C-alpha positions in Angstrom: 157.2 -101.7 71.2 155.0 -103.4 68.7 154.9 -107.2 68.9 154.7 -108.9 65.4 153.9 -112.7 65.2 154.8 -114.5 62.0 152.4 -117.4 61.5 151.3 -119.8 58.8 151.3 -123.4 57.8 154.6 -125.4 57.6 157.2 -124.5 55.0 155.9 -121.2 53.8 159.1 -119.3 54.7 158.3 -118.0 58.2 161.8 -118.6 59.6 163.4 -117.1 56.4 161.4 -113.9 56.9 162.1 -114.0 60.6 165.9 -114.1 60.0 165.7 -111.3 57.4 163.7 -109.0 59.8 166.0 -109.9 62.7 169.0 -109.0 60.6 170.8 -112.3 61.4 170.3 -116.1 61.2 168.5 -117.0 64.4 166.0 -119.6 63.1 166.9 -122.8 61.4 165.8 -122.8 57.7 165.3 -126.0 55.7 162.9 -127.2 53.0 161.7 -129.9 55.4 158.3 -128.9 56.9 158.1 -128.6 60.7 161.7 -127.6 61.4 160.5 -124.9 63.8 158.7 -126.4 66.8 158.8 -123.6 69.4 158.0 -119.9 69.2 161.1 -117.8 69.2 161.4 -114.0 69.9 163.9 -111.5 68.7 164.3 -107.8 68.1 163.3 -106.9 64.5 163.9 -103.9 62.3 162.6 -102.8 59.0 163.8 -99.4 57.8 163.3 -97.1 60.8 160.7 -99.4 62.3 161.6 -101.4 65.5 159.5 -104.2 66.8 159.6 -107.5 68.7 159.4 -110.5 66.3 157.8 -113.8 67.2 158.5 -116.8 65.0 156.1 -119.7 65.3 155.8 -123.4 64.4 154.0 -124.2 61.2 150.3 -124.4 62.0 148.9 -128.0 62.0 145.2 -128.6 62.2 145.5 -130.9 65.2 143.9 -130.7 68.6 144.9 -134.0 70.3 148.0 -134.6 72.5 150.4 -135.0 69.5 153.5 -132.9 68.8 151.6 -131.1 66.1 148.8 -130.2 68.5 151.4 -128.8 71.0 153.0 -126.8 68.1 149.5 -125.4 67.3 149.1 -124.4 71.0 152.4 -122.5 70.9 151.2 -120.7 67.8 147.9 -119.7 69.5 149.8 -118.3 72.5 151.9 -116.2 70.1 148.7 -114.9 68.4 147.3 -114.0 71.8 150.4 -112.1 72.9 151.1 -110.2 69.6 149.8 -106.8 68.6 149.8 -107.6 64.9 149.8 -110.9 63.1 151.7 -111.5 59.9 150.0 -114.4 58.1 152.4 -115.9 55.5 151.2 -118.2 52.7 153.2 -119.7 49.8 152.3 -117.8 46.6 153.6 -120.7 44.4 151.5 -123.3 46.1 148.4 -121.1 46.3 145.8 -121.1 49.1 145.4 -124.6 50.7 142.8 -125.8 53.1 145.2 -125.3 56.0 145.6 -121.6 55.0 141.9 -121.2 55.1 141.7 -122.8 58.6 144.4 -120.4 59.8 142.6 -117.4 58.3 139.4 -118.5 60.2 141.4 -118.8 63.4 142.8 -115.3 63.0 139.4 -113.8 62.3 138.1 -115.3 65.6 141.2 -113.9 67.4 140.2 -110.3 66.5 143.7 -109.1 66.1 145.0 -106.9 63.3 146.3 -109.1 60.4 148.8 -108.4 57.6 148.5 -111.0 54.8 151.7 -111.7 52.8 152.2 -114.1 49.9 155.8 -115.3 50.1 157.9 -116.8 47.3 156.3 -114.4 44.9 159.4 -113.7 42.8 158.7 -114.0 39.1 155.3 -114.9 37.6 155.0 -118.3 39.3 153.3 -116.8 42.3 150.6 -114.7 40.5 147.9 -117.3 40.8 148.5 -117.7 44.6 148.5 -114.0 45.2 145.1 -113.7 43.4 143.7 -116.7 45.5 144.9 -115.0 48.7 142.1 -112.4 48.4 139.6 -115.1 49.1 140.9 -115.5 52.7 139.0 -112.3 53.6 142.0 -110.6 55.3 142.5 -107.7 53.0 145.0 -107.1 50.1 147.9 -109.6 50.2 151.5 -108.2 50.0 153.6 -110.0 47.5 157.1 -110.6 48.8 160.2 -112.8 48.7 161.7 -113.4 52.1 164.8 -115.1 50.5 165.5 -112.3 48.0 164.3 -109.3 50.0 161.5 -108.3 47.6 158.3 -106.5 48.8 159.9 -105.2 52.0 158.8 -101.6 51.3 155.2 -102.8 51.1 155.6 -104.8 54.2 157.1 -101.8 56.0 154.1 -99.7 55.1 151.6 -102.2 56.3 153.3 -102.7 59.7 154.0 -99.0 60.1 150.3 -98.3 59.6 149.4 -100.6 62.5 152.1 -99.1 64.8 150.8 -95.6 64.1 147.3 -96.6 64.9 148.5 -98.2 68.2 150.5 -95.1 69.1 147.6 -92.7 68.2 145.2 -94.8 70.3 147.5 -94.8 73.3 148.3 -91.1 73.0 144.6 -90.2 72.7 143.7 -92.4 75.6 146.4 -90.7 77.8 145.8 -87.1 76.8 142.2 -86.6 75.5 139.8 -85.4 78.2 136.5 -87.1 78.6 133.8 -84.6 77.4 130.7 -84.5 79.6 127.7 -82.6 78.4 125.4 -81.5 81.3 121.9 -81.5 79.7 118.3 -81.2 80.8 115.2 -79.0 81.0 115.5 -75.4 82.1 116.0 -74.9 85.9 116.8 -78.5 86.6 120.0 -77.6 88.4 122.6 -78.0 85.7 124.8 -75.0 86.3 124.6 -75.5 90.1 125.8 -79.0 89.6 128.8 -77.8 87.4 129.7 -75.2 90.0 129.7 -77.9 92.7 131.9 -80.2 90.7 134.5 -77.6 89.9 134.4 -76.1 93.4 133.7 -72.5 92.4 130.8 -70.3 91.3 131.9 -70.2 87.7 128.4 -70.2 86.2 125.6 -67.8 86.9 122.7 -69.6 88.7 119.3 -68.6 90.1 115.6 -69.6 90.3 114.8 -68.1 86.9 114.6 -70.6 84.1 116.9 -70.1 81.1 119.8 -68.2 82.6 122.4 -70.2 80.7 122.2 -69.3 77.0 125.4 -70.8 75.6 127.1 -74.2 75.9 130.0 -73.3 78.2 133.0 -75.7 78.2 135.2 -75.9 81.3 138.5 -77.9 81.5 138.6 -79.7 84.8 140.4 -82.6 86.6 138.9 -85.2 88.9 141.2 -87.7 90.7 144.0 -86.9 88.3 141.9 -87.5 85.1 141.1 -84.8 82.6 137.5 -83.9 81.8 135.8 -81.2 79.9 132.5 -80.2 81.4 130.0 -78.5 79.1 127.1 -76.8 80.7 124.2 -76.3 78.3 121.0 -74.3 77.9 117.8 -75.9 79.1 116.0 -77.8 76.4 112.2 -77.1 76.2 109.7 -78.7 73.9 110.0 -77.5 70.3 106.7 -75.7 70.4 108.0 -73.6 73.3 111.2 -72.7 71.6 110.0 -69.4 70.1 112.4 -66.6 70.6 115.4 -66.5 68.2 117.9 -66.3 71.1 116.4 -69.4 72.7 116.4 -71.3 69.4 120.1 -70.5 69.0 120.8 -71.7 72.6 119.0 -75.0 72.0 120.9 -75.5 68.8 124.2 -74.9 70.7 123.0 -77.5 73.2 122.3 -80.1 70.5 125.8 -79.5 69.0 127.4 -80.1 72.5 125.3 -83.3 72.9 126.4 -84.7 69.6 130.1 -84.1 70.3 130.1 -85.3 73.9 131.4 -88.6 75.2 129.0 -88.9 78.1 125.8 -86.9 78.6 124.5 -86.4 82.1 120.8 -85.8 82.0 120.0 -83.6 85.0 116.4 -83.8 86.3 114.8 -82.1 89.3 114.1 -85.1 91.6 110.6 -83.9 92.3 109.7 -83.6 88.5 111.9 -86.4 87.0 111.1 -88.4 83.9 108.5 -85.9 82.5 107.9 -86.1 78.7 110.7 -83.7 77.8 113.2 -85.6 80.0 112.3 -88.8 78.1 112.7 -87.0 74.8 116.1 -85.8 75.7 117.2 -89.2 76.9 116.0 -90.8 73.7 117.9 -88.2 71.6 121.1 -89.0 73.6 120.7 -92.7 72.9 119.9 -92.1 69.2 123.1 -90.0 68.9 125.1 -92.8 70.3 126.3 -91.0 73.5 126.8 -92.7 76.9 124.0 -91.6 79.2 124.0 -91.0 83.0 120.7 -90.1 84.7 121.1 -87.6 87.5 118.4 -86.8 90.0 119.3 -83.3 91.3 118.1 -81.4 94.3 117.9 -84.7 96.2 118.1 -83.0 99.6 114.5 -81.7 99.0 113.0 -85.2 99.0 111.2 -86.3 102.1 111.4 -90.1 101.8 114.6 -90.7 99.6 114.7 -94.5 99.6 111.1 -95.0 98.6 111.3 -92.2 96.0 114.5 -93.6 94.5 112.9 -97.1 94.1 109.9 -95.5 92.5 112.0 -93.6 90.0 114.1 -96.7 89.2 110.9 -98.4 88.1 109.8 -95.4 86.1 113.2 -95.3 84.3 113.0 -99.0 83.5 109.5 -98.8 82.1 109.8 -95.4 80.3 113.3 -95.8 78.8 113.8 -99.3 77.6 116.1 -98.0 75.0 118.4 -96.8 77.8 118.4 -100.0 79.8 121.3 -100.0 82.1 122.0 -96.3 82.1 123.2 -95.4 85.6 120.7 -93.6 87.8 122.4 -91.5 90.6 121.3 -88.9 93.1 123.0 -85.6 93.9 122.5 -82.5 96.1 124.8 -80.0 94.5 124.5 -77.2 97.1 125.6 -79.6 99.9 128.1 -81.5 97.8 126.4 -84.9 98.4 126.6 -87.5 95.6 129.2 -85.8 93.4 131.8 -88.6 93.7 129.0 -91.1 93.0 128.1 -89.2 89.9 131.6 -89.1 88.6 132.1 -92.8 89.2 129.0 -93.4 87.1 130.4 -91.1 84.4 133.7 -93.1 84.3 131.9 -96.4 84.1 129.6 -95.2 81.3 132.7 -94.0 79.4 134.4 -97.3 79.8 131.4 -99.1 78.4 131.1 -96.6 75.6 134.7 -97.2 74.5 134.8 -100.9 75.2 136.0 -103.5 72.6 135.2 -107.2 72.8 137.4 -109.8 71.2 135.9 -111.5 68.1 136.7 -114.9 69.6 134.7 -114.1 72.8 131.8 -112.7 70.8 131.4 -115.9 68.7 131.7 -118.2 71.6 128.9 -116.2 73.2 126.9 -116.2 69.9 127.1 -120.0 69.5 125.9 -120.6 73.1 123.1 -118.1 72.6 121.7 -119.6 69.4 122.0 -123.1 70.8 119.9 -122.1 73.8 117.5 -119.8 71.9 117.8 -119.9 68.1 116.1 -117.3 65.9 112.5 -118.1 65.0 111.7 -119.6 61.6 110.2 -117.3 59.1 107.9 -118.8 56.5 109.2 -122.2 57.5 112.8 -121.4 57.0 115.3 -121.0 59.8 117.5 -117.9 60.1 121.1 -118.9 60.7 123.5 -116.5 62.5 127.0 -117.3 61.3 129.5 -114.7 62.6 129.6 -111.7 65.0 132.3 -109.1 65.2 132.7 -105.6 66.6 133.5 -103.0 64.0 133.8 -99.9 66.2 133.5 -98.5 69.7 132.1 -95.1 70.8 129.4 -96.6 70.9 130.0 -100.4 70.7 128.8 -101.4 67.2 128.6 -105.0 66.1 127.9 -106.7 62.8 126.1 -110.0 62.7 126.4 -112.1 59.5 123.3 -114.3 59.1 121.4 -116.0 56.4 118.1 -114.2 55.5 119.4 -111.3 57.6 116.6 -108.9 56.4 114.0 -111.2 57.9 115.4 -111.4 61.4 112.7 -110.1 63.8 113.3 -106.9 65.8 112.4 -108.8 68.9 115.3 -111.2 68.4 117.7 -108.3 67.6 116.7 -106.8 71.0 117.3 -110.2 72.6 120.8 -110.3 71.2 121.5 -106.7 72.2 120.4 -107.3 75.8 122.4 -110.5 75.9 125.5 -108.6 74.8 124.9 -106.1 77.6 124.7 -108.8 80.2 127.5 -111.0 78.9 130.1 -108.3 78.4 129.0 -105.9 81.1 128.1 -103.1 78.7 125.2 -101.7 80.6 125.9 -98.0 80.5 126.3 -97.4 76.7 124.0 -97.7 73.7 124.7 -100.8 71.6 124.4 -100.9 67.8 123.7 -104.2 66.1 123.8 -104.4 62.3 122.6 -107.6 60.7 123.9 -108.4 57.3 123.8 -111.2 54.8 127.0 -112.7 53.4 129.4 -115.6 54.1 132.4 -113.4 54.9 132.0 -110.1 56.8 135.4 -109.0 55.8 134.8 -109.4 52.1 132.1 -106.7 52.4 134.3 -104.3 54.3 133.8 -102.6 57.6 131.7 -99.4 57.8 
């Protein structure tokens, strides 16, 4: 069940709204600020929407040992525990500095926020509603908790968040992880797929180019659903001459673009040739998670030395895929298959990872204190705010002054720092640097 925390500065009507959504008078309501001192929970209902309500103390900008500071601490705990935050302001009073401080706190928390302007009955609240846009939390909902106005709009906003939560959970539980097995012809892709599924489902042989189509196979490993896609070998463009082979490679590219994880299969004796590097680069540019698989490992005479050598080659030849897992497998003997699938799972976890805005900005402030961006033409570039706008792959927006002048080397430094700080080694990371004081005012894309 969705948890909804009602937060805001003192005397904006939080307890009145809490009582209305709870359907009974549970919280004390008075015009005196600070009546509510503890957070209170109850079952709430709006139309056919059920949720858990959390009422909180009025937010005071205090951090010492005072009562107000302890009330603030209770509010912060409610924010942490909630799925959605309902920020309430007083439309008649307009946006005050404490409202702005609260909005900044919520942006750092990285939780979904519904902004509502209470006491909006009549025309007295029009100015406050207009001012609420400046908080950078989206379009405010005009409502009156006392008179029950604006409840339909509030219902729609909360329901949208609940639907997104349910869809995300349902997708996570039912959607199989799609793995595209890619590589040059005769690298051992089909043999690897047959070994994974435990049957000779795909035709294999020493001749290059046996697989013509991208073949999808539903499969389970340790109770988890996967879709394995065996693909045609990808040659250099100059060698793709016959019409049938061009179509096969086109099918492979389509499978790659719609995969979650791509396993680049390479013959261990011929790994990291130019075409392997081109395929790996394409996977990273398409934003797919990448696992590097050294196939036919049982044909290597000195496995340990050869593996260390190839690790060094991978690090030097594929800096854009830094952190991509490198695993070995001998499909015909079944060695290394569990290791390969664990790497696929880890890569998928990194690819779908989300990092809290609060944690990102704590990391950012520490990084720029230790190693600030270089000055350009005597003027310092000032990073201000970092947030993640999407996963699959993890994509971050950095708001900074003079964003267009930030050197590529410093962007790479930040990307590598994100990998290390948040353990995102197996997925490509996107970093977009933009100018502007408020990232939310420009919208997320």
